N, CA, C and O atoms as a GROMACS GRO file, in nm:
protein
  444
    1UNK      N    1  -8.859  -2.680   2.429
    1UNK     CA    2  -8.909  -2.564   2.498
    1UNK      C    3  -8.894  -2.585   2.650
    1UNK      O    4  -8.933  -2.689   2.703
    2UNK      N    5  -8.839  -2.488   2.716
    2UNK     CA    6  -8.810  -2.499   2.859
    2UNK      C    7  -8.937  -2.518   2.941
    2UNK      O    8  -8.938  -2.596   3.037
    3UNK      N    9  -9.043  -2.449   2.905
    3UNK     CA   10  -9.166  -2.454   2.984
    3UNK      C   11  -9.221  -2.596   2.994
    3UNK      O   12  -9.284  -2.631   3.094
    4UNK      N   13  -9.198  -2.677   2.893
    4UNK     CA   14  -9.250  -2.814   2.892
    4UNK      C   15  -9.157  -2.912   2.963
    4UNK      O   16  -9.198  -3.024   2.993
    5UNK      N   17  -9.034  -2.873   2.989
    5UNK     CA   18  -8.937  -2.962   3.051
    5UNK      C   19  -8.968  -2.979   3.200
    5UNK      O   20  -8.992  -2.882   3.271
    6UNK      N   21  -8.967  -3.103   3.244
    6UNK     CA   22  -8.992  -3.129   3.385
    6UNK      C   23  -8.905  -3.245   3.429
    6UNK      O   24  -8.924  -3.355   3.376
    7UNK      N   25  -8.812  -3.230   3.520
    7UNK     CA   26  -8.787  -3.107   3.592
    7UNK      C   27  -8.705  -3.009   3.508
    7UNK      O   28  -8.639  -3.048   3.411
    8UNK      N   29  -8.710  -2.884   3.544
    8UNK     CA   30  -8.634  -2.781   3.475
    8UNK      C   31  -8.485  -2.802   3.505
    8UNK      O   32  -8.447  -2.829   3.619
    9UNK      N   33  -8.402  -2.790   3.400
    9UNK     CA   34  -8.257  -2.804   3.417
    9UNK      C   35  -8.191  -2.668   3.400
    9UNK      O   36  -8.241  -2.584   3.324
   10UNK      N   37  -8.081  -2.646   3.468
   10UNK     CA   38  -8.012  -2.518   3.464
   10UNK      C   39  -7.959  -2.485   3.325
   10UNK      O   40  -7.969  -2.371   3.280
   11UNK      N   41  -7.904  -2.585   3.257
   11UNK     CA   42  -7.838  -2.559   3.129
   11UNK      C   43  -7.931  -2.495   3.026
   11UNK      O   44  -7.894  -2.392   2.969
   12UNK      N   45  -8.050  -2.549   2.998
   12UNK     CA   46  -8.138  -2.484   2.901
   12UNK      C   47  -8.185  -2.345   2.945
   12UNK      O   48  -8.202  -2.255   2.862
   13UNK      N   49  -8.206  -2.328   3.075
   13UNK     CA   50  -8.247  -2.197   3.125
   13UNK      C   51  -8.135  -2.096   3.101
   13UNK      O   52  -8.160  -1.984   3.057
   14UNK      N   53  -8.012  -2.136   3.129
   14UNK     CA   54  -7.898  -2.046   3.106
   14UNK      C   55  -7.880  -2.017   2.957
   14UNK      O   56  -7.845  -1.904   2.921
   15UNK      N   57  -7.901  -2.116   2.871
   15UNK     CA   58  -7.894  -2.092   2.727
   15UNK      C   59  -7.994  -1.986   2.685
   15UNK      O   60  -7.963  -1.898   2.605
   16UNK      N   61  -8.114  -1.995   2.739
   16UNK     CA   62  -8.217  -1.897   2.704
   16UNK      C   63  -8.174  -1.756   2.746
   16UNK      O   64  -8.189  -1.661   2.669
   17UNK      N   65  -8.122  -1.743   2.867
   17UNK     CA   66  -8.072  -1.612   2.911
   17UNK      C   67  -7.959  -1.564   2.820
   17UNK      O   68  -7.957  -1.447   2.780
   18UNK      N   69  -7.866  -1.653   2.787
   18UNK     CA   70  -7.752  -1.615   2.704
   18UNK      C   71  -7.797  -1.564   2.566
   18UNK      O   72  -7.750  -1.461   2.519
   19UNK      N   73  -7.888  -1.637   2.504
   19UNK     CA   74  -7.934  -1.598   2.370
   19UNK      C   75  -8.000  -1.461   2.374
   19UNK      O   76  -7.968  -1.374   2.293
   20UNK      N   77  -8.091  -1.442   2.468
   20UNK     CA   78  -8.163  -1.315   2.475
   20UNK      C   79  -8.071  -1.199   2.511
   20UNK      O   80  -8.076  -1.093   2.448
   21UNK      N   81  -7.987  -1.218   2.611
   21UNK     CA   82  -7.899  -1.111   2.655
   21UNK      C   83  -7.794  -1.078   2.550
   21UNK      O   84  -7.761  -0.960   2.530
   22UNK      N   85  -7.741  -1.179   2.482
   22UNK     CA   86  -7.644  -1.155   2.375
   22UNK      C   87  -7.709  -1.075   2.262
   22UNK      O   88  -7.650  -0.981   2.210
   23UNK      N   89  -7.831  -1.112   2.225
   23UNK     CA   90  -7.901  -1.041   2.119
   23UNK      C   91  -7.928  -0.896   2.155
   23UNK      O   92  -7.905  -0.806   2.074
   24UNK      N   93  -7.975  -0.872   2.275
   24UNK     CA   94  -8.003  -0.735   2.320
   24UNK      C   95  -7.874  -0.654   2.320
   24UNK      O   96  -7.871  -0.542   2.268
   25UNK      N   97  -7.770  -0.710   2.377
   25UNK     CA   98  -7.641  -0.641   2.385
   25UNK      C   99  -7.588  -0.609   2.246
   25UNK      O  100  -7.539  -0.498   2.222
   26UNK      N  101  -7.597  -0.705   2.156
   26UNK     CA  102  -7.550  -0.684   2.018
   26UNK      C  103  -7.628  -0.572   1.950
   26UNK      O  104  -7.569  -0.484   1.888
   27UNK      N  105  -7.758  -0.577   1.961
   27UNK     CA  106  -7.840  -0.475   1.896
   27UNK      C  107  -7.820  -0.336   1.954
   27UNK      O  108  -7.832  -0.237   1.882
   28UNK      N  109  -7.789  -0.328   2.081
   28UNK     CA  110  -7.767  -0.198   2.146
   28UNK      C  111  -7.628  -0.143   2.120
   28UNK      O  112  -7.610  -0.022   2.103
   29UNK      N  113  -7.527  -0.232   2.116
   29UNK     CA  114  -7.388  -0.185   2.112
   29UNK      C  115  -7.316  -0.215   1.982
   29UNK      O  116  -7.215  -0.151   1.950
   30UNK      N  117  -7.366  -0.313   1.906
   30UNK     CA  118  -7.295  -0.357   1.787
   30UNK      C  119  -7.182  -0.453   1.818
   30UNK      O  120  -7.105  -0.489   1.729
   31UNK      N  121  -7.171  -0.496   1.943
   31UNK     CA  122  -7.064  -0.586   1.986
   31UNK      C  123  -7.124  -0.719   2.029
   31UNK      O  124  -7.233  -0.724   2.086
   32UNK      N  125  -7.052  -0.827   2.000
   32UNK     CA  126  -7.096  -0.960   2.042
   32UNK      C  127  -7.030  -0.994   2.174
   32UNK      O  128  -6.907  -0.992   2.186
   33UNK      N  129  -7.111  -1.026   2.272
   33UNK     CA  130  -7.064  -1.073   2.401
   33UNK      C  131  -7.152  -1.190   2.440
   33UNK      O  132  -7.273  -1.174   2.456
   34UNK      N  133  -7.094  -1.306   2.456
   34UNK     CA  134  -7.173  -1.425   2.489
   34UNK      C  135  -7.143  -1.480   2.628
   34UNK      O  136  -7.201  -1.582   2.667
   35UNK      N  137  -7.055  -1.416   2.702
   35UNK     CA  138  -7.022  -1.461   2.836
   35UNK      C  139  -7.129  -1.410   2.932
   35UNK      O  140  -7.145  -1.289   2.949
   36UNK      N  141  -7.201  -1.501   2.995
   36UNK     CA  142  -7.312  -1.462   3.081
   36UNK      C  143  -7.269  -1.376   3.199
   36UNK      O  144  -7.341  -1.283   3.237
   37UNK      N  145  -7.155  -1.404   3.256
   37UNK     CA  146  -7.111  -1.324   3.370
   37UNK      C  147  -7.084  -1.180   3.328
   37UNK      O  148  -7.120  -1.086   3.399
   38UNK      N  149  -7.021  -1.161   3.211
   38UNK     CA  150  -6.997  -1.025   3.162
   38UNK      C  151  -7.127  -0.958   3.119
   38UNK      O  152  -7.147  -0.839   3.145
   39UNK      N  153  -7.215  -1.034   3.052
   39UNK     CA  154  -7.344  -0.978   3.013
   39UNK      C  155  -7.422  -0.932   3.136
   39UNK      O  156  -7.487  -0.828   3.135
   40UNK      N  157  -7.416  -1.012   3.240
   40UNK     CA  158  -7.493  -0.980   3.359
   40UNK      C  159  -7.442  -0.854   3.429
   40UNK      O  160  -7.515  -0.795   3.508
   41UNK      N  161  -7.322  -0.812   3.400
   41UNK     CA  162  -7.274  -0.684   3.452
   41UNK      C  163  -7.358  -0.569   3.395
   41UNK      O  164  -7.371  -0.464   3.459
   42UNK      N  165  -7.414  -0.588   3.277
   42UNK     CA  166  -7.498  -0.487   3.213
   42UNK      C  167  -7.646  -0.504   3.249
   42UNK      O  168  -7.720  -0.406   3.253
   43UNK      N  169  -7.687  -0.627   3.273
   43UNK     CA  170  -7.829  -0.655   3.297
   43UNK      C  171  -7.865  -0.659   3.445
   43UNK      O  172  -7.979  -0.630   3.481
   44UNK      N  173  -7.770  -0.694   3.530
   44UNK     CA  174  -7.793  -0.692   3.674
   44UNK      C  175  -7.899  -0.789   3.726
   44UNK      O  176  -7.975  -0.755   3.816
   45UNK      N  177  -7.904  -0.908   3.670
   45UNK     CA  178  -7.998  -1.008   3.718
   45UNK      C  179  -7.934  -1.079   3.837
   45UNK      O  180  -7.847  -1.164   3.821
   46UNK      N  181  -7.978  -1.044   3.956
   46UNK     CA  182  -7.913  -1.089   4.079
   46UNK      C  183  -7.909  -1.240   4.093
   46UNK      O  184  -7.813  -1.294   4.149
   47UNK      N  185  -8.008  -1.308   4.044
   47UNK     CA  186  -8.018  -1.453   4.060
   47UNK      C  187  -7.933  -1.531   3.960
   47UNK      O  188  -7.910  -1.650   3.979
   48UNK      N  189  -7.885  -1.464   3.855
   48UNK     CA  190  -7.815  -1.535   3.748
   48UNK      C  191  -7.682  -1.594   3.794
   48UNK      O  192  -7.647  -1.705   3.755
   49UNK      N  193  -7.609  -1.520   3.876
   49UNK     CA  194  -7.480  -1.572   3.925
   49UNK      C  195  -7.500  -1.702   4.003
   49UNK      O  196  -7.419  -1.795   3.990
   50UNK      N  197  -7.606  -1.711   4.083
   50UNK     CA  198  -7.635  -1.832   4.158
   50UNK      C  199  -7.669  -1.948   4.064
   50UNK      O  200  -7.624  -2.060   4.085
   51UNK      N  201  -7.747  -1.920   3.962
   51UNK     CA  202  -7.785  -2.024   3.866
   51UNK      C  203  -7.662  -2.075   3.792
   51UNK      O  204  -7.649  -2.196   3.768
   52UNK      N  205  -7.573  -1.985   3.754
   52UNK     CA  206  -7.448  -2.024   3.687
   52UNK      C  207  -7.364  -2.110   3.782
   52UNK      O  208  -7.311  -2.213   3.741
   53UNK      N  209  -7.353  -2.068   3.905
   53UNK     CA  210  -7.273  -2.144   4.003
   53UNK      C  211  -7.331  -2.284   4.023
   53UNK      O  212  -7.255  -2.380   4.037
   54UNK      N  213  -7.462  -2.296   4.024
   54UNK     CA  214  -7.524  -2.428   4.040
   54UNK      C  215  -7.490  -2.518   3.921
   54UNK      O  216  -7.461  -2.636   3.939
   55UNK      N  217  -7.495  -2.462   3.802
   55UNK     CA  218  -7.465  -2.541   3.682
   55UNK      C  219  -7.318  -2.582   3.682
   55UNK      O  220  -7.285  -2.698   3.657
   56UNK      N  221  -7.230  -2.487   3.710
   56UNK     CA  222  -7.085  -2.516   3.713
   56UNK      C  223  -7.054  -2.616   3.822
   56UNK      O  224  -6.965  -2.700   3.806
   57UNK      N  225  -7.127  -2.610   3.933
   57UNK     CA  226  -7.105  -2.701   4.044
   57UNK      C  227  -7.165  -2.838   4.024
   57UNK      O  228  -7.159  -2.923   4.112
   58UNK      N  229  -7.224  -2.861   3.906
   58UNK     CA  230  -7.278  -2.993   3.876
   58UNK      C  231  -7.423  -3.012   3.913
   58UNK      O  232  -7.476  -3.122   3.901
   59UNK      N  233  -7.488  -2.907   3.957
   59UNK     CA  234  -7.628  -2.918   3.995
   59UNK      C  235  -7.716  -2.889   3.874
   59UNK      O  236  -7.807  -2.807   3.881
   60UNK      N  237  -7.689  -2.956   3.763
   60UNK     CA  238  -7.759  -2.930   3.638
   60UNK      C  239  -7.888  -3.009   3.624
   60UNK      O  240  -7.966  -2.984   3.533
   61UNK      N  241  -7.911  -3.102   3.712
   61UNK     CA  242  -8.026  -3.189   3.693
   61UNK      C  243  -8.158  -3.119   3.714
   61UNK      O  244  -8.257  -3.152   3.649
   62UNK      N  245  -8.163  -3.023   3.803
   62UNK     CA  246  -8.292  -2.960   3.829
   62UNK      C  247  -8.274  -2.820   3.887
   62UNK      O  248  -8.185  -2.796   3.968
   63UNK      N  249  -8.361  -2.731   3.845
   63UNK     CA  250  -8.369  -2.599   3.908
   63UNK      C  251  -8.506  -2.585   3.973
   63UNK      O  252  -8.555  -2.474   3.994
   64UNK      N  253  -8.565  -2.699   4.004
   64UNK     CA  254  -8.700  -2.701   4.058
   64UNK      C  255  -8.717  -2.626   4.188
   64UNK      O  256  -8.826  -2.574   4.214
   65UNK      N  257  -8.614  -2.618   4.270
   65UNK     CA  258  -8.629  -2.547   4.396
   65UNK      C  259  -8.608  -2.396   4.378
   65UNK      O  260  -8.619  -2.320   4.475
   66UNK      N  261  -8.577  -2.352   4.258
   66UNK     CA  262  -8.575  -2.210   4.228
   66UNK      C  263  -8.713  -2.170   4.178
   66UNK      O  264  -8.792  -2.255   4.136
   67UNK      N  265  -8.742  -2.045   4.183
   67UNK     CA  266  -8.873  -1.994   4.145
   67UNK      C  267  -8.885  -1.990   3.992
   67UNK      O  268  -8.842  -1.894   3.928
   68UNK      N  269  -8.943  -2.096   3.932
   68UNK     CA  270  -8.956  -2.103   3.787
   68UNK      C  271  -9.040  -1.988   3.733
   68UNK      O  272  -9.011  -1.936   3.625
   69UNK      N  273  -9.142  -1.947   3.807
   69UNK     CA  274  -9.224  -1.835   3.760
   69UNK      C  275  -9.140  -1.709   3.747
   69UNK      O  276  -9.167  -1.626   3.659
   70UNK      N  277  -9.040  -1.692   3.833
   70UNK     CA  278  -8.948  -1.579   3.821
   70UNK      C  279  -8.872  -1.586   3.690
   70UNK      O  280  -8.863  -1.487   3.617
   71UNK      N  281  -8.816  -1.704   3.659
   71UNK     CA  282  -8.738  -1.719   3.536
   71UNK      C  283  -8.826  -1.700   3.413
   71UNK      O  284  -8.786  -1.636   3.316
   72UNK      N  285  -8.944  -1.755   3.417
   72UNK     CA  286  -9.037  -1.741   3.305
   72UNK      C  287  -9.070  -1.593   3.282
   72UNK      O  288  -9.072  -1.548   3.168
   73UNK      N  289  -9.095  -1.519   3.389
   73UNK     CA  290  -9.126  -1.376   3.377
   73UNK      C  291  -9.005  -1.298   3.327
   73UNK      O  292  -9.019  -1.211   3.240
   74UNK      N  293  -8.887  -1.328   3.380
   74UNK     CA  294  -8.766  -1.254   3.338
   74UNK      C  295  -8.733  -1.283   3.192
   74UNK      O  296  -8.694  -1.192   3.118
   75UNK      N  297  -8.749  -1.409   3.149
   75UNK     CA  298  -8.724  -1.442   3.008
   75UNK      C  299  -8.823  -1.370   2.918
   75UNK      O  300  -8.786  -1.325   2.809
   76UNK      N  301  -8.947  -1.360   2.960
   76UNK     CA  302  -9.047  -1.286   2.882
   76UNK      C  303  -9.010  -1.138   2.874
   76UNK      O  304  -9.024  -1.076   2.768
   77UNK      N  305  -8.963  -1.081   2.985
   77UNK     CA  306  -8.920  -0.942   2.985
   77UNK      C  307  -8.802  -0.922   2.890
   77UNK      O  308  -8.796  -0.823   2.817
   78UNK      N  309  -8.708  -1.016   2.892
   78UNK     CA  310  -8.593  -1.006   2.803
   78UNK      C  311  -8.635  -1.019   2.656
   78UNK      O  312  -8.577  -0.954   2.569
   79UNK      N  313  -8.734  -1.103   2.628
   79UNK     CA  314  -8.786  -1.114   2.490
   79UNK      C  315  -8.843  -0.979   2.445
   79UNK      O  316  -8.820  -0.937   2.332
   80UNK      N  317  -8.916  -0.913   2.534
   80UNK     CA  318  -8.970  -0.780   2.500
   80UNK      C  319  -8.857  -0.680   2.479
   80UNK      O  320  -8.864  -0.596   2.389
   81UNK      N  321  -8.753  -0.688   2.563
   81UNK     CA  322  -8.638  -0.599   2.547
   81UNK      C  323  -8.566  -0.626   2.415
   81UNK      O  324  -8.518  -0.533   2.350
   82UNK      N  325  -8.559  -0.753   2.375
   82UNK     CA  326  -8.497  -0.788   2.248
   82UNK      C  327  -8.575  -0.727   2.131
   82UNK      O  328  -8.516  -0.671   2.039
   83UNK      N  329  -8.706  -0.738   2.135
   83UNK     CA  330  -8.790  -0.678   2.031
   83UNK      C  331  -8.768  -0.527   2.025
   83UNK      O  332  -8.756  -0.470   1.917
   84UNK      N  333  -8.764  -0.463   2.142
   84UNK     CA  334  -8.743  -0.318   2.146
   84UNK      C  335  -8.603  -0.282   2.099
   84UNK      O  336  -8.585  -0.184   2.027
   85UNK      N  337  -8.504  -0.360   2.138
   85UNK     CA  338  -8.366  -0.333   2.094
   85UNK      C  339  -8.356  -0.346   1.943
   85UNK      O  340  -8.283  -0.269   1.879
   86UNK      N  341  -8.427  -0.441   1.885
   86UNK     CA  342  -8.428  -0.456   1.739
   86UNK      C  343  -8.490  -0.333   1.674
   86UNK      O  344  -8.437  -0.281   1.576
   87UNK      N  345  -8.601  -0.287   1.728
   87UNK     CA  346  -8.669  -0.170   1.672
   87UNK      C  347  -8.583  -0.044   1.685
   87UNK      O  348  -8.586   0.042   1.596
   88UNK      N  349  -8.507  -0.032   1.794
   88UNK     CA  350  -8.427   0.087   1.820
   88UNK      C  351  -8.282   0.076   1.774
   88UNK      O  352  -8.206   0.172   1.787
   89UNK      N  353  -8.243  -0.038   1.720
   89UNK     CA  354  -8.103  -0.065   1.691
   89UNK      C  355  -8.041   0.037   1.595
   89UNK      O  356  -8.100   0.072   1.493
   90UNK      N  357  -7.921   0.083   1.631
   90UNK     CA  358  -7.849   0.173   1.540
   90UNK      C  359  -7.777   0.098   1.428
   90UNK      O  360  -7.717   0.160   1.340
   91UNK      N  361  -7.783  -0.035   1.431
   91UNK     CA  362  -7.714  -0.113   1.329
   91UNK      C  363  -7.782  -0.090   1.194
   91UNK      O  364  -7.904  -0.076   1.187
   92UNK      N  365  -7.704  -0.087   1.087
   92UNK     CA  366  -7.761  -0.062   0.955
   92UNK      C  367  -7.849  -0.176   0.908
   92UNK      O  368  -7.827  -0.292   0.943
   93UNK      N  369  -7.950  -0.142   0.828
   93UNK     CA  370  -8.039  -0.244   0.772
   93UNK      C  371  -7.963  -0.338   0.680
   93UNK      O  372  -7.981  -0.460   0.687
   94UNK      N  373  -7.877  -0.283   0.593
   94UNK     CA  374  -7.796  -0.365   0.503
   94UNK      C  375  -7.676  -0.415   0.580
   94UNK      O  376  -7.582  -0.340   0.606
   95UNK      N  377  -7.680  -0.539   0.616
   95UNK     CA  378  -7.577  -0.594   0.703
   95UNK      C  379  -7.469  -0.669   0.626
   95UNK      O  380  -7.390  -0.742   0.686
   96UNK      N  381  -7.464  -0.651   0.494
   96UNK     CA  382  -7.359  -0.714   0.417
   96UNK      C  383  -7.360  -0.864   0.429
   96UNK      O  384  -7.259  -0.924   0.466
   97UNK      N  385  -7.471  -0.927   0.399
   97UNK     CA  386  -7.486  -1.070   0.419
   97UNK      C  387  -7.382  -1.152   0.342
   97UNK      O  388  -7.334  -1.253   0.392
   98UNK      N  389  -7.348  -1.108   0.223
   98UNK     CA  390  -7.249  -1.184   0.146
   98UNK      C  391  -7.114  -1.180   0.217
   98UNK      O  392  -7.046  -1.283   0.227
   99UNK      N  393  -7.074  -1.063   0.264
   99UNK     CA  394  -6.947  -1.050   0.334
   99UNK      C  395  -6.948  -1.134   0.463
   99UNK      O  396  -6.847  -1.196   0.497
  100UNK      N  397  -7.058  -1.136   0.533
  100UNK     CA  398  -7.069  -1.215   0.655
  100UNK      C  399  -7.059  -1.364   0.624
  100UNK      O  400  -6.990  -1.438   0.693
  101UNK      N  401  -7.128  -1.406   0.519
  101UNK     CA  402  -7.124  -1.546   0.478
  101UNK      C  403  -6.982  -1.588   0.442
  101UNK      O  404  -6.936  -1.694   0.482
  102UNK      N  405  -6.913  -1.504   0.365
  102UNK     CA  406  -6.775  -1.535   0.326
  102UNK      C  407  -6.684  -1.541   0.449
  102UNK      O  408  -6.597  -1.627   0.458
  103UNK      N  409  -6.706  -1.449   0.543
  103UNK     CA  410  -6.628  -1.449   0.666
  103UNK      C  411  -6.647  -1.579   0.743
  103UNK      O  412  -6.550  -1.639   0.789
  104UNK      N  413  -6.772  -1.623   0.757
  104UNK     CA  414  -6.801  -1.748   0.829
  104UNK      C  415  -6.737  -1.868   0.762
  104UNK      O  416  -6.685  -1.958   0.829
  105UNK      N  417  -6.740  -1.871   0.629
  105UNK     CA  418  -6.677  -1.982   0.555
  105UNK      C  419  -6.527  -1.982   0.583
  105UNK      O  420  -6.469  -2.087   0.611
  106UNK      N  421  -6.463  -1.863   0.574
  106UNK     CA  422  -6.320  -1.855   0.601
  106UNK      C  423  -6.289  -1.897   0.746
  106UNK      O  424  -6.191  -1.967   0.771
  107UNK      N  425  -6.372  -1.854   0.838
  107UNK     CA  426  -6.353  -1.887   0.979
  107UNK      C  427  -6.362  -2.038   1.001
  107UNK      O  428  -6.279  -2.096   1.071
  108UNK      N  429  -6.462  -2.100   0.942
  108UNK     CA  430  -6.480  -2.244   0.958
  108UNK      C  431  -6.370  -2.324   0.892
  108UNK      O  432  -6.332  -2.431   0.940
  109UNK      N  433  -6.319  -2.273   0.781
  109UNK     CA  434  -6.211  -2.342   0.711
  109UNK      C  435  -6.075  -2.314   0.774
  109UNK      O  436  -5.975  -2.379   0.742
  110UNK      N  437  -6.072  -2.218   0.865
  110UNK     CA  438  -5.948  -2.185   0.934
  110UNK      C  439  -5.850  -2.110   0.847
  110UNK      O  440  -5.729  -2.118   0.868
  111UNK      N  441  -5.901  -2.037   0.747
  111UNK     CA  442  -5.811  -1.960   0.659
  111UNK      C  443  -5.822  -1.813   0.686
  111UNK      O  444  -5.754  -1.733   0.621
   0.00000   0.00000   0.00000
């Protein structure tokens, strides 16, 4: 859990943003997008580009000089958006789990 990590590292914080934003985007559009820079074009989180740049630049050891309370609040807001996106999702209830499972097996086997 990120809240218990001290010092806070960029990588887990970015993973949390990616998971939440990907889920919201998927539930709203039916499309999978996991690239944070592209996702952020839809979400407009101004601080995210800086956090990504810090991680890419090797500053992964700590995000302590960034406002952790900001990240905690934004992640909570995104969790609420994810819940709402799930409730409002146009995706069908029957998601064809067997077909998805077979697809994943084929994908992993490279066939």
